[in-house]
C-alpha positions as CSV (number, residue, x, y, z in Angstrom):
1,M,0.9,-187.4,-74.8
2,A,3.5,-190.2,-74.5
3,K,7.0,-189.4,-75.6
4,T,8.8,-191.4,-78.2
5,A,11.9,-193.5,-77.3
6,R,14.1,-190.9,-79.1
7,E,12.5,-188.0,-77.2
8,R,13.0,-189.9,-73.9
9,R,16.7,-190.4,-74.7
10,K,17.1,-186.7,-75.5
11,T,15.5,-185.8,-72.3
12,R,18.1,-187.9,-70.5
13,G,20.8,-186.3,-72.5
14,G,21.3,-189.4,-74.7
15,S,22.3,-189.6,-78.3
16,S,20.4,-190.7,-81.4
17,S,21.3,-193.9,-83.1
18,A,22.9,-191.9,-85.9
19,D,25.2,-190.1,-83.4
20,V,26.2,-193.3,-81.7
21,L,26.9,-195.2,-84.9
22,A,28.8,-192.2,-86.3
23,R,31.1,-192.4,-83.2
24,V,31.5,-196.2,-83.9
25,G,32.3,-195.4,-87.5
26,Q,35.0,-193.0,-86.5
27,L,36.7,-195.7,-84.4
28,A,36.2,-198.3,-87.2
29,R,38.0,-196.1,-89.8
30,D,41.2,-196.1,-87.7
31,L,42.8,-199.6,-87.9
32,W,44.1,-199.0,-84.4
33,W,41.2,-201.2,-83.4
34,T,42.8,-204.2,-85.2
35,W,45.4,-204.6,-82.4
36,N,43.2,-203.6,-79.4
37,P,40.8,-206.1,-77.9
38,D,38.1,-203.8,-76.5
39,P,37.3,-202.0,-79.8
40,Q,37.2,-205.5,-81.4
41,R,34.6,-206.5,-78.9
42,L,32.6,-203.3,-79.6
43,L,32.6,-203.9,-83.3
44,A,31.7,-207.5,-83.0
45,A,28.8,-206.5,-80.7
46,L,27.2,-204.4,-83.4
47,D,25.8,-207.7,-84.9
48,P,27.8,-210.8,-84.2
49,V,26.3,-212.8,-87.1
50,L,26.9,-209.9,-89.6
51,W,30.4,-209.4,-88.1
52,E,31.3,-213.0,-89.1
53,A,29.5,-212.8,-92.4
54,T,31.5,-209.7,-93.5
55,N,34.9,-211.2,-92.5
56,H,35.1,-208.8,-89.5
57,N,34.6,-205.7,-91.7
58,P,33.2,-202.9,-89.4
59,I,32.1,-200.7,-92.3
60,A,30.1,-203.4,-94.0
61,T,28.7,-204.4,-90.6
62,L,27.6,-200.9,-89.8
63,A,26.0,-200.5,-93.3
64,G,24.1,-203.8,-92.9
65,L,22.5,-203.1,-89.5
66,S,18.7,-203.1,-89.4
67,E,16.9,-200.1,-88.1
68,Q,15.7,-202.2,-85.2
69,R,19.2,-203.1,-84.3
70,R,20.4,-199.5,-84.6
71,V,17.8,-198.3,-82.1
72,A,18.5,-201.2,-79.8
73,L,22.2,-200.4,-79.7
74,C,21.5,-196.7,-78.8
75,G,19.6,-197.9,-75.8
76,D,22.0,-200.6,-74.7
77,E,23.9,-199.1,-71.8
78,A,26.5,-201.9,-71.8
79,F,27.3,-201.1,-75.5
80,L,27.4,-197.4,-74.9
81,S,29.7,-197.9,-71.9
82,L,32.1,-200.0,-74.0
83,L,32.0,-197.3,-76.7
84,R,33.0,-194.7,-74.2
85,L,35.8,-196.9,-72.9
86,C,37.1,-197.4,-76.5
87,E,37.0,-193.7,-77.2
88,R,39.0,-193.0,-74.0
89,Q,41.6,-195.7,-75.0
90,R,42.1,-194.3,-78.4
91,A,42.4,-190.7,-77.1
92,L,45.0,-191.9,-74.5
93,Y,46.9,-193.7,-77.3
94,L,47.0,-190.6,-79.5
95,R,47.9,-188.1,-76.8
96,T,50.6,-190.3,-75.1
97,R,54.1,-189.2,-76.1
98,P,55.4,-192.2,-77.9
99,W,59.0,-193.6,-77.7
100,F,60.4,-191.7,-80.7
101,R,59.2,-188.3,-79.5
102,R,60.6,-189.0,-76.0
103,T,64.0,-190.2,-77.2
104,A,64.8,-188.7,-80.7
105,T,67.8,-186.3,-80.7
106,G,69.7,-184.4,-83.4
107,P,69.3,-185.8,-86.9
108,Q,66.7,-188.4,-85.8
109,K,64.2,-185.7,-85.2
110,R,64.3,-184.8,-88.9
111,V,63.6,-188.3,-90.2
112,R,60.4,-188.6,-92.3
113,V,60.0,-192.0,-93.9
114,A,58.1,-193.0,-97.0
115,Y,57.6,-196.8,-96.9
116,F,56.7,-198.5,-100.2
117,C,55.4,-202.1,-100.6
118,A,53.2,-204.0,-103.1
119,E,51.0,-205.5,-100.4
120,F,49.9,-204.7,-96.8
121,G,48.4,-207.3,-94.5
122,L,46.6,-205.2,-91.8
123,H,43.4,-207.2,-91.2
124,E,41.4,-209.9,-93.0
125,C,38.7,-207.4,-93.9
126,L,41.2,-205.5,-96.1
127,P,42.5,-208.3,-98.3
128,Q,45.4,-206.5,-99.9
129,Y,48.0,-209.1,-99.0
130,A,49.3,-212.4,-100.3
131,G,51.6,-213.7,-97.6
132,G,54.5,-212.9,-95.4
133,L,55.7,-209.8,-97.2
134,G,52.4,-208.1,-96.7
135,V,51.9,-209.3,-93.1
136,L,55.4,-208.0,-92.2
137,A,54.5,-204.6,-93.9
138,G,51.3,-204.4,-91.9
139,D,53.1,-205.1,-88.6
140,H,55.8,-202.5,-89.7
141,L,53.1,-199.8,-89.9
142,K,51.6,-200.7,-86.5
143,S,54.9,-200.6,-84.7
144,A,55.7,-197.3,-86.4
145,S,52.5,-195.9,-85.1
146,D,53.1,-197.3,-81.5
147,L,56.6,-196.0,-81.4
148,G,55.7,-192.6,-83.0
149,I,58.2,-192.9,-85.9
150,P,57.2,-190.3,-88.6
151,L,56.2,-192.6,-91.4
152,V,53.8,-192.7,-94.3
153,A,53.2,-195.8,-96.5
154,V,52.4,-196.3,-100.1
155,G,50.9,-199.2,-102.0
156,L,48.3,-200.2,-104.6
157,L,44.6,-200.9,-104.0
158,Y,43.5,-204.0,-105.7
159,R,39.8,-204.4,-106.8
160,N,40.0,-208.2,-106.4
161,G,42.6,-208.3,-103.7
162,Y,44.4,-211.6,-103.6
163,Y,42.4,-214.7,-104.6
164,R,40.2,-216.7,-102.3
165,Q,41.2,-220.3,-102.2
166,E,38.6,-223.1,-102.5
167,L,39.6,-226.8,-102.5
168,R,37.7,-229.1,-104.8
169,S,36.8,-232.6,-103.9
170,D,40.1,-233.9,-105.4
171,G,42.1,-231.3,-103.5
172,S,42.8,-229.1,-106.5
173,T,42.6,-225.4,-106.1
174,R,39.9,-223.1,-107.4
175,A,40.9,-219.5,-107.4
176,V,38.0,-217.1,-106.6
177,Y,38.3,-213.4,-107.0
178,P,35.9,-211.2,-105.0
179,Q,34.9,-207.8,-106.4
180,L,35.6,-205.5,-103.5
181,D,33.3,-202.5,-102.9
182,F,35.8,-199.8,-101.7
183,T,33.0,-197.8,-100.1
184,Q,32.4,-200.8,-97.8
185,L,36.0,-200.9,-96.6
186,P,37.7,-198.9,-93.8
187,I,39.4,-196.6,-96.3
188,A,38.8,-193.0,-97.3
189,D,39.1,-191.0,-100.6
190,T,41.8,-188.4,-100.2
191,G,40.4,-186.4,-103.2
192,T,43.9,-186.6,-104.8
193,R,44.4,-187.8,-108.4
194,V,47.7,-188.2,-110.2
195,A,48.8,-189.1,-113.7
196,V,51.3,-191.8,-114.1
197,P,53.3,-192.1,-117.4
198,I,53.3,-195.6,-118.9
199,G,54.6,-195.9,-122.4
200,R,53.1,-193.0,-124.4
201,R,50.0,-192.6,-122.3
202,D,49.2,-191.3,-118.8
203,V,47.2,-193.5,-116.5
204,Q,45.0,-191.7,-114.0
205,V,45.0,-193.0,-110.5
206,K,43.0,-192.2,-107.4
207,V,44.6,-192.1,-104.0
208,W,42.9,-193.7,-101.0
209,Q,43.9,-193.5,-97.4
210,V,43.9,-196.1,-94.7
211,Q,44.6,-194.8,-91.2
212,V,46.7,-197.1,-89.1
213,G,46.9,-195.3,-85.7
214,R,49.4,-192.5,-86.3
215,V,50.4,-193.7,-89.7
216,P,48.6,-193.0,-93.0
217,L,48.8,-195.6,-95.7
218,Y,48.1,-194.3,-99.3
219,L,46.8,-196.8,-101.8
220,L,46.7,-196.1,-105.6
221,D,43.7,-197.2,-107.6
222,A,43.7,-197.2,-111.4
223,D,40.1,-198.5,-111.8
224,Q,38.9,-195.0,-112.8
225,A,36.3,-194.1,-115.5
226,A,38.9,-191.8,-117.1
227,N,41.0,-194.8,-118.0
228,P,40.4,-197.3,-120.8
229,P,39.6,-200.8,-119.7
230,R,43.1,-202.1,-120.1
231,D,44.4,-199.5,-117.6
232,R,41.5,-200.0,-115.2
233,R,42.5,-203.6,-114.9
234,L,46.1,-202.8,-113.8
235,T,45.1,-202.7,-110.2
236,Q,42.6,-205.5,-110.5
237,R,44.6,-208.3,-108.8
238,L,47.6,-208.5,-106.5
239,Y,50.4,-210.4,-108.4
240,G,48.0,-211.1,-111.2
241,G,48.5,-211.2,-114.9
242,D,51.7,-211.7,-117.0
243,G,55.0,-209.8,-117.1
244,E,53.5,-206.9,-119.0
245,T,50.9,-206.4,-116.2
246,R,53.5,-206.8,-113.6
247,I,55.8,-204.1,-115.0
248,Q,52.9,-201.7,-115.3
249,Q,51.8,-202.3,-111.7
250,E,55.3,-201.7,-110.5
251,I,55.4,-198.4,-112.5
252,L,52.2,-197.4,-110.8
253,L,53.7,-198.3,-107.4
254,G,57.1,-196.7,-107.7
255,I,56.6,-193.8,-110.1
256,G,52.9,-193.2,-109.1
257,G,53.7,-193.5,-105.4
258,V,56.3,-190.7,-105.6
259,R,53.9,-188.5,-107.5
260,A,51.1,-189.2,-105.1
261,L,53.2,-188.2,-102.1
262,D,54.1,-185.0,-103.9
263,A,50.5,-184.2,-104.7
264,L,49.5,-184.9,-101.1
265,G,52.2,-182.5,-99.9
266,V,54.2,-185.2,-98.1
267,R,57.9,-184.4,-97.9
268,A,59.8,-187.5,-97.0
269,S,63.5,-187.5,-96.2
270,V,63.9,-191.3,-96.5
271,F,62.4,-193.7,-99.0
272,H,62.2,-197.3,-97.8
273,L,61.6,-199.8,-100.6
274,N,60.3,-203.0,-99.0
275,E,61.3,-205.6,-101.8
276,G,62.1,-204.7,-105.4
277,H,58.5,-204.1,-106.6
278,A,58.8,-200.4,-105.8
279,A,62.3,-199.8,-107.3
280,F,61.0,-197.5,-110.0
281,A,60.6,-194.9,-107.3
282,V,64.3,-194.4,-107.6
283,L,63.9,-193.4,-111.3
284,E,61.1,-191.0,-110.6
285,R,63.0,-189.3,-107.9
286,L,66.0,-189.1,-110.2
287,R,63.9,-187.5,-112.9
288,R,62.6,-184.9,-110.6
289,L,66.1,-183.9,-109.4
290,R,67.4,-183.7,-113.0
291,A,64.4,-181.5,-113.9
292,A,65.3,-179.3,-111.0
293,G,68.7,-178.7,-112.6
294,L,71.0,-181.1,-110.8
295,S,73.6,-183.0,-112.7
296,H,73.1,-186.7,-113.2
297,S,75.9,-187.6,-110.8
298,R,74.6,-185.3,-108.0
299,A,71.0,-186.4,-108.5
300,W,71.9,-190.1,-108.4
301,T,74.0,-189.6,-105.3
302,R,71.2,-187.8,-103.5
303,V,68.7,-190.5,-104.4
304,R,71.0,-193.3,-103.3
305,Q,71.9,-191.7,-100.0
306,S,68.2,-191.2,-99.0
307,T,67.0,-194.7,-100.0
308,V,66.8,-197.9,-97.9
309,F,66.2,-201.2,-99.6
310,T,65.1,-204.4,-98.0
311,T,65.4,-207.6,-100.0
312,H,63.3,-210.6,-98.9
313,T,64.0,-213.3,-101.4
314,P,67.0,-215.7,-101.3
315,V,65.5,-217.7,-104.3
316,P,66.7,-216.4,-107.7
317,A,63.3,-217.0,-109.3
318,G,61.7,-214.6,-106.8
319,H,63.2,-211.5,-108.3
320,D,61.2,-209.7,-111.0
321,R,63.0,-209.5,-114.3
322,F,61.8,-207.8,-117.5
323,P,63.2,-208.1,-121.1
324,P,64.8,-204.9,-122.5
325,A,62.0,-204.5,-125.1
326,L,59.4,-204.4,-122.4
327,M,61.4,-201.8,-120.5
328,Q,61.7,-199.6,-123.6
329,K,58.0,-200.0,-124.4
330,H,56.8,-198.8,-121.0
331,L,59.6,-196.6,-119.8
332,G,61.0,-195.1,-122.9
333,R,59.5,-191.7,-122.2
334,L,61.1,-191.6,-118.8
335,V,64.4,-192.6,-120.2
336,A,64.2,-189.7,-122.6
337,E,63.4,-187.3,-119.8
338,L,66.3,-188.6,-117.8
339,G,68.6,-187.8,-120.7
340,M,70.1,-191.3,-120.5
341,A,71.2,-193.6,-123.4
342,R,69.1,-196.8,-123.6
343,T,72.1,-199.0,-122.7
344,E,73.0,-196.8,-119.8
345,F,69.5,-197.0,-118.4
346,L,69.3,-200.8,-118.8
347,A,72.6,-201.2,-117.1
348,L,70.9,-199.9,-113.9
349,G,69.1,-203.2,-113.7
350,R,71.8,-205.6,-114.8
351,A,74.3,-207.4,-112.6
352,N,76.6,-207.3,-115.6
353,P,76.1,-204.0,-117.3
354,R,78.0,-205.2,-120.4
355,D,75.7,-208.2,-121.0
356,R,73.0,-206.8,-123.4
357,R,71.0,-210.0,-123.2
358,E,70.6,-209.8,-119.5
359,P,67.0,-208.8,-118.5
360,F,66.3,-205.8,-116.3
361,C,66.1,-206.9,-112.6
362,M,64.1,-204.8,-110.1
363,T,66.3,-206.0,-107.2
364,V,69.5,-205.0,-109.0
365,L,68.0,-201.5,-109.6
366,A,67.0,-201.3,-105.9
367,L,70.5,-202.4,-104.8
368,K,72.2,-199.9,-107.1
369,G,69.8,-197.1,-106.1
370,S,70.1,-197.6,-102.4
371,A,73.0,-196.7,-100.2
372,R,71.7,-198.9,-97.4
373,C,70.5,-202.4,-98.1
374,N,69.5,-205.2,-95.8
375,G,68.3,-208.8,-95.7
376,V,65.7,-209.8,-93.1
377,T,67.7,-212.2,-90.9
378,K,71.4,-212.7,-90.2
379,L,71.5,-215.8,-92.3
380,H,69.6,-214.1,-95.1
381,G,72.1,-211.3,-95.0
382,E,74.9,-213.8,-95.6
383,V,73.0,-215.4,-98.5
384,S,72.2,-212.1,-100.1
385,R,75.8,-210.9,-100.0
386,A,76.8,-214.1,-101.7
387,M,74.0,-213.8,-104.2
388,W,74.8,-210.2,-105.3
389,T,78.6,-210.1,-105.4
390,G,78.5,-209.4,-109.1
391,V,76.3,-206.3,-108.7
392,F,79.0,-204.7,-106.5
393,N,82.1,-206.1,-108.3
394,A,83.0,-207.6,-104.9
395,A,85.9,-210.1,-104.7
396,R,84.1,-211.9,-101.8
397,P,80.7,-211.8,-100.2
398,A,82.0,-210.0,-97.1
399,D,82.7,-207.0,-99.2
400,V,79.1,-206.6,-100.4
401,P,77.4,-203.7,-98.6
402,I,74.2,-205.6,-97.5
403,T,73.5,-205.8,-93.8
404,H,70.6,-207.4,-92.0
405,V,67.7,-206.3,-89.9
406,T,66.0,-209.4,-88.5
407,N,62.2,-209.4,-88.9
408,G,59.7,-209.3,-86.1
409,V,56.0,-209.4,-85.4
410,H,53.7,-206.9,-83.9
411,A,52.9,-208.6,-80.6
412,E,49.5,-207.0,-79.8
413,T,48.1,-207.9,-83.3
414,W,48.9,-211.6,-82.8
415,L,48.2,-211.9,-79.1
416,A,45.1,-213.9,-78.2
417,P,42.8,-212.2,-75.6
418,E,43.1,-215.2,-73.3
419,M,46.9,-214.9,-73.2
420,R,46.7,-211.1,-72.9
421,A,44.7,-211.5,-69.7
422,L,47.4,-213.7,-68.2
423,Y,50.0,-211.1,-69.2
424,D,48.0,-208.4,-67.5
425,K,47.8,-210.4,-64.3
426,Y,51.4,-211.5,-64.0
427,L,53.7,-209.5,-66.4
428,K,52.0,-206.1,-66.1
429,P,52.8,-204.9,-69.6
430,R,52.4,-201.2,-70.5
431,W,51.5,-201.4,-74.2
432,V,50.8,-197.7,-74.7
433,G,54.0,-195.8,-75.0
434,A,56.2,-198.9,-74.9
435,G,59.6,-198.8,-76.5
436,P,61.8,-201.4,-78.3
437,D,63.7,-202.3,-75.1
438,D,60.6,-203.0,-73.0
439,D,60.7,-206.8,-72.5
440,W,58.1,-207.8,-69.9
441,W,58.4,-211.4,-71.2
442,Q,61.5,-211.7,-69.1
443,R,59.1,-211.9,-66.1
444,A,57.3,-215.0,-67.6
445,G,58.7,-217.2,-64.8
446,R,56.2,-215.5,-62.5
447,I,53.3,-217.2,-64.3
448,P,52.3,-220.3,-62.3
449,A,52.7,-223.4,-64.5
450,A,49.2,-224.6,-63.9
451,E,47.7,-221.3,-65.0
452,L,49.9,-221.1,-68.1
453,W,49.0,-224.7,-69.0
454,H,45.3,-223.9,-68.4
455,V,45.4,-221.1,-71.0
456,R,47.3,-223.3,-73.4
457,N,44.5,-225.8,-73.2
458,L,41.9,-223.1,-73.7
459,L,43.6,-221.9,-76.8
460,R,43.9,-225.4,-78.2
461,R,40.2,-226.1,-77.5
462,K,39.2,-222.8,-79.1
463,L,41.3,-223.7,-82.2
464,V,39.7,-227.1,-82.5
465,E,36.2,-225.6,-82.3
466,F,37.2,-223.1,-85.0
467,L,38.6,-225.8,-87.3
468,R,35.6,-228.0,-87.0
469,A,33.3,-225.2,-88.0
470,R,35.5,-224.3,-90.9
471,L,35.7,-228.0,-92.0
472,R,32.0,-228.3,-91.9
473,R,31.5,-225.3,-94.1
474,Q,34.1,-226.6,-96.5
475,S,32.3,-229.9,-96.7
476,E,28.9,-228.3,-97.2
477,R,30.3,-226.1,-100.0
478,R,31.6,-229.2,-101.8
479,C,28.1,-230.8,-101.5
480,E,29.6,-233.8,-99.7
481,P,27.4,-236.5,-98.2
482,L,26.2,-236.0,-94.6
483,P,28.7,-238.5,-93.1
484,Y,31.6,-236.3,-94.3
485,Q,29.9,-233.2,-92.6
486,I,29.5,-235.2,-89.4
487,A,33.1,-236.3,-89.6
488,A,34.1,-232.7,-89.9
489,L,32.4,-231.9,-86.6
490,E,34.2,-234.8,-84.9
491,A,37.6,-234.1,-86.4
492,L,40.6,-233.5,-84.1
493,D,41.0,-233.9,-80.3
494,E,41.0,-230.8,-78.2
495,N,43.5,-232.5,-75.8
496,A,45.9,-233.9,-78.3
497,L,49.3,-232.5,-79.1
498,T,48.6,-230.2,-82.1
499,I,51.2,-229.4,-84.7
500,G,50.6,-226.5,-87.1
501,F,52.1,-225.8,-90.6
502,A,50.7,-222.7,-92.1
503,R,52.4,-220.6,-94.8
504,R,52.7,-220.1,-98.5
505,F,52.7,-223.4,-100.4
506,A,56.0,-222.8,-102.2
507,T,57.9,-226.0,-103.0
508,Y,61.0,-225.1,-101.1
509,K,58.9,-224.9,-97.9
510,R,58.2,-228.7,-98.3
511,A,54.7,-228.8,-96.8
512,A,54.4,-232.5,-97.5
513,L,57.8,-233.5,-96.0
514,I,56.2,-235.1,-92.9
515,F,54.3,-237.6,-95.1
516,H,57.6,-239.1,-96.4
517,D,57.1,-242.3,-94.4
518,L,53.4,-242.8,-93.9
519,K,53.6,-245.9,-91.8
520,R,55.9,-244.2,-89.3
521,L,53.8,-241.1,-89.3
522,A,50.6,-243.1,-88.7
523,G,52.2,-244.7,-85.7
524,I,53.0,-241.3,-84.2
525,L,49.6,-239.8,-84.8
526,G,47.6,-242.9,-83.9
527,D,48.9,-243.8,-80.5
528,P,45.8,-244.0,-78.4
529,R,47.6,-243.0,-75.2
530,R,49.6,-240.1,-76.8
531,P,47.6,-238.8,-79.8
532,V,49.1,-236.2,-82.2
533,Q,47.3,-234.2,-84.9
534,L,48.5,-232.0,-87.8
535,V,46.8,-228.8,-89.0
536,F,47.8,-227.4,-92.4
537,A,46.8,-224.1,-94.1
538,G,48.4,-222.2,-97.0
539,K,48.1,-220.9,-100.5
540,A,50.2,-221.1,-103.6
541,H,50.2,-218.4,-106.3
542,P,47.5,-219.3,-108.8
543,A,50.2,-219.7,-111.5
544,D,52.4,-221.8,-109.3
545,R,51.4,-225.3,-110.5
546,D,53.9,-227.1,-108.4
547,G,52.7,-225.2,-105.3
548,Q,49.1,-226.1,-106.1
549,R,50.1,-229.7,-106.5
550,L,51.7,-229.6,-103.1
551,A,48.5,-228.4,-101.5
552,Q,46.7,-231.2,-103.4
553,Q,49.1,-233.8,-102.0
554,V,48.5,-232.6,-98.4
555,Y,44.7,-232.7,-99.0
556,Q,44.9,-236.2,-100.3
557,Q,46.7,-237.3,-97.1
558,T,43.8,-235.9,-95.0
559,R,41.6,-238.5,-96.7
560,R,43.9,-241.4,-96.2
561,A,42.9,-244.2,-93.8
562,G,44.9,-243.9,-90.6
563,L,45.3,-240.2,-91.0
564,R,41.7,-239.1,-91.5
565,G,40.5,-236.9,-88.7
566,R,44.1,-236.5,-87.4
567,V,45.4,-234.5,-90.4
568,I,43.4,-231.6,-91.8
569,L,44.0,-228.9,-94.5
570,L,42.1,-225.6,-94.1
571,E,41.3,-223.7,-97.2
572,D,41.6,-219.9,-97.7
573,Y,44.5,-219.1,-95.4
574,D,44.1,-215.5,-94.2
575,L,45.0,-213.4,-91.2
576,Q,42.2,-214.7,-89.0
577,V,43.3,-218.3,-89.7
578,G,46.8,-217.3,-89.0
579,R,45.9,-215.8,-85.6
580,M,43.9,-218.9,-84.7
581,L,46.6,-221.4,-85.7
582,T,49.6,-219.5,-84.2
583,S,47.8,-219.1,-80.9
584,G,46.2,-222.6,-80.7
585,C,49.0,-224.9,-81.9
586,D,51.4,-226.5,-79.4
587,V,54.2,-227.0,-81.9
588,W,54.9,-224.9,-85.1
589,L,56.5,-227.0,-87.8
590,N,58.9,-225.4,-90.3
591,N,61.0,-227.5,-92.7
592,P,62.2,-225.5,-95.7
593,V,65.2,-226.3,-97.8
594,R,68.0,-224.4,-96.1
595,P,68.9,-221.5,-96.7
596,Q,65.9,-220.6,-98.8
597,E,63.7,-219.4,-96.0
598,A,64.6,-215.7,-95.7
599,S,62.8,-215.2,-92.4
600,G,59.8,-217.3,-91.5
601,T,58.1,-214.8,-89.2
602,S,55.1,-217.1,-88.6
603,G,57.2,-219.0,-86.2
604,M,57.7,-215.9,-84.0
605,K,53.9,-215.8,-83.2
606,P,53.3,-219.2,-81.4
607,P,55.8,-218.4,-78.5
608,L,53.6,-215.4,-77.6
609,H,51.1,-218.1,-76.5
610,G,53.6,-220.6,-75.2
611,G,53.8,-222.5,-78.5
612,L,57.1,-224.1,-79.4
613,N,59.0,-224.2,-82.7
614,L,60.2,-227.4,-84.5
615,S,62.2,-226.0,-87.3
616,I,65.1,-226.4,-89.7
617,L,67.9,-223.9,-88.6
618,D,66.9,-221.5,-91.3
619,G,65.6,-217.9,-91.4
620,W,65.2,-216.4,-87.9
621,W,65.4,-219.7,-86.0
622,P,69.3,-219.9,-85.8
623,E,69.2,-216.6,-84.0
624,A,66.6,-217.7,-81.5
625,Y,67.2,-221.4,-80.8
626,N,69.1,-222.2,-77.6
627,G,68.3,-225.8,-77.0
628,R,65.7,-225.1,-74.4
629,N,63.0,-223.0,-76.2
630,G,62.0,-225.4,-79.0
631,W,63.7,-228.0,-81.3
632,A,66.0,-227.8,-84.2
633,I,65.7,-230.2,-87.1
634,D,69.3,-231.1,-87.7
635,D,70.4,-230.1,-91.2
636,P,74.2,-230.2,-91.4
637,N,74.3,-230.5,-95.2
638,G,71.5,-228.1,-96.1
639,Q,73.8,-226.2,-98.5
640,D,75.6,-229.2,-99.9
641,A,75.0,-229.3,-103.7
642,R,75.9,-233.0,-103.8
643,T,73.0,-233.9,-101.6
644,T,70.1,-235.2,-103.8
645,R,66.6,-233.9,-103.2
646,L,65.3,-237.3,-102.3
647,S,68.1,-238.1,-99.8
648,R,67.8,-234.7,-98.2
649,D,64.1,-235.1,-97.8
650,R,64.5,-238.6,-96.4
651,R,67.1,-237.4,-93.9
652,D,65.1,-234.4,-92.8
653,A,61.8,-236.3,-92.5
654,G,63.6,-238.9,-90.4
655,A,64.9,-236.2,-88.1
656,V,61.4,-234.9,-87.6
657,Y,60.0,-238.3,-86.8
658,A,62.9,-239.0,-84.3
659,L,62.3,-235.7,-82.5
660,L,58.6,-236.4,-82.3
661,E,59.0,-240.0,-81.1
662,N,61.9,-239.5,-78.7
663,E,61.4,-236.0,-77.3
664,I,58.4,-234.0,-78.2
665,V,55.5,-236.4,-77.7
666,P,56.9,-238.0,-74.5
667,L,57.6,-234.5,-73.0
668,F,54.1,-233.3,-73.9
669,Y,52.4,-236.2,-72.2
670,D,54.6,-236.4,-69.1
671,R,52.2,-235.0,-66.6
672,D,52.4,-234.5,-62.8
673,R,49.6,-235.5,-60.5
674,H,47.6,-232.4,-61.4
675,G,47.8,-233.0,-65.1
676,V,50.5,-230.4,-65.8
677,P,53.5,-231.3,-68.0
678,Q,56.0,-229.4,-65.9
679,R,59.0,-229.9,-68.2
680,W,57.0,-228.9,-71.2
681,V,55.8,-225.7,-69.5
682,R,59.4,-224.8,-68.7
683,R,60.1,-224.9,-72.4
684,M,57.1,-222.7,-72.9
685,I,58.4,-220.1,-70.4
686,A,61.9,-220.3,-72.1
687,A,60.3,-219.5,-75.4
688,L,58.3,-216.6,-74.0
689,Q,61.5,-215.2,-72.4
690,T,63.8,-215.6,-75.4
691,V,61.6,-215.0,-78.4
692,C,58.9,-212.5,-77.7
693,G,60.9,-209.5,-76.5
694,R,63.5,-209.8,-79.2
695,F,61.6,-210.9,-82.3
696,N,59.1,-208.2,-82.5
697,T,58.6,-205.2,-84.8
698,H,59.3,-202.6,-82.1
699,R,62.9,-203.9,-81.9
700,M,63.0,-204.2,-85.7
701,L,61.8,-200.6,-86.2
702,A,64.5,-199.3,-83.8
703,E,67.1,-201.1,-85.9
704,Y,65.7,-199.6,-89.1
705,L,65.9,-196.2,-87.5
706,G,69.6,-196.8,-87.5
707,L,69.4,-196.9,-91.3
708,Y,66.8,-194.2,-91.6
709,T,68.7,-191.6,-89.7
710,P,71.9,-191.4,-91.9
711,A,69.7,-191.7,-95.0
712,G,67.6,-188.8,-93.8
713,E,70.7,-186.6,-93.6
């Protein structure tokens, strides 16, 4: 009697499809795969069409596999070989002694960090992020895992995530909120439940876990049957709702986060508050120490000394403030347990404690409740010290105890596979076990100019193909006539100088600045011998009408004669779009109103691929720019209050046009007899050497360790 396929596999010592897919599922539930190319290839191979349809979600892809496909995978030796390779890679990663374990001495060995943030951008399949704050937090966790720094993270789990952006035919934004099925995400139920006091009631929250290599991320979910509908909606949307929703979300994050760690048995020595949203953690920790018998003074000192606070916002409107009545309504019970008078409590969140009309500011609470505070670039540290002199009764900004730790990016997450192969060939990086001082980019001069330029062309071509497919889908969704859909497939030129602008559409970032003089811009873009094209992507908060109008203005320019096909706006900016743009664009444009860009980490990603920055000297760029690794948009009067908005925009737009006309475009198209722009490539190499090794999260985490260590003592 003939044996079945399953019996034949067992005879050969093979595994059933269930066994194979269980092994794949184990890999998929550790987000280590999000920064390693081989497991990404493995997961995509499960079902390439389904992989794309699920937004690269491995759990949903596994769940959607047909029985026929499951059986086929089990008998596919190439797939099984790749699975074994990925399992070996993960095992090697986890057993290799990381940098922290090799180098930590004395007090450093006792550091245990609890990292709080309202959003985490780890991968597009887990849409729990809105923008740069979340992306930075995700990169922070990945480097903590790579370096082996003992760290756990705490956030909220949002049923709708952040909104999906759709552009209507007139360019206006339609916000779409997906209903996420948590069982179809790479997360796990810890089995832990905690009660969080809000007003006179307790809100029940469930604690989920996301594994990020060596780092666990705990996410709190209020959408529980035990809660009434109003409480279930508290974790519905990231940054959704009014001020009342926001304060309750921040109570869940800060107070609930501390309680969740306690219930999980996590004993942290350092609490890192990444932005002011989590500042209520200070109050919950104070309450616990007071309940344990410590005096208010001793408890407050202990909380302050063990708290690190990072502020990200140089714009006053970006700091959460709540009226006293709202504080009393939702935190009155906590105030009573602290044994504090109402005025004394409210003073913790006021720059001027004597001003009873001043609202309660979460940033002020975090500054007062943290012994170590920092901005996210050198310039932002200066701006923050000037902004908060009143909180510290300082006579001058230099006396304000706010330092800076310049942001970075997690290189492996953002590195395109094509460029990684070039690194492996010429730079010989050792990613596993790497430390913050490992800088193989210094060897970038070894890469032959022709090969580096070849990869640059590959990445641009890959980007153009990606953009055309996205534009076609956008056109189809809007039910546009066939000529528009055909135009989408013909948009852009894979050989043209490609300039990218992708970030949150906040007004101070001035996405539409380059359209200030349309005639001059059309001349730059439309030169048949030296074509240039612009790619835009970004979201504004759904309640930010000015930001939405900014996106609409950019969209309208994409339809203008003379710009159509050379300027595009991609809807629904997410991490995948970010990876494609930062790897595929030749030039990264950044033109905020100085000094309102705290960091601008998106500009740190293109140099990983030989991309060059064209930026106002704001955020991180003043620390990186040396005249050879990109271009600075001259902004000598950026902080001059006498400069009108119109004259400032005219001046800065003129500076952008001049750089494009006189330097950037001529340099890009100045080719040798082999078609290689040698002088341009030299700038690419200079960017690799000066940006990549310094502006990454490994270096950033090592600097934070300098704050964590004394805080842990």
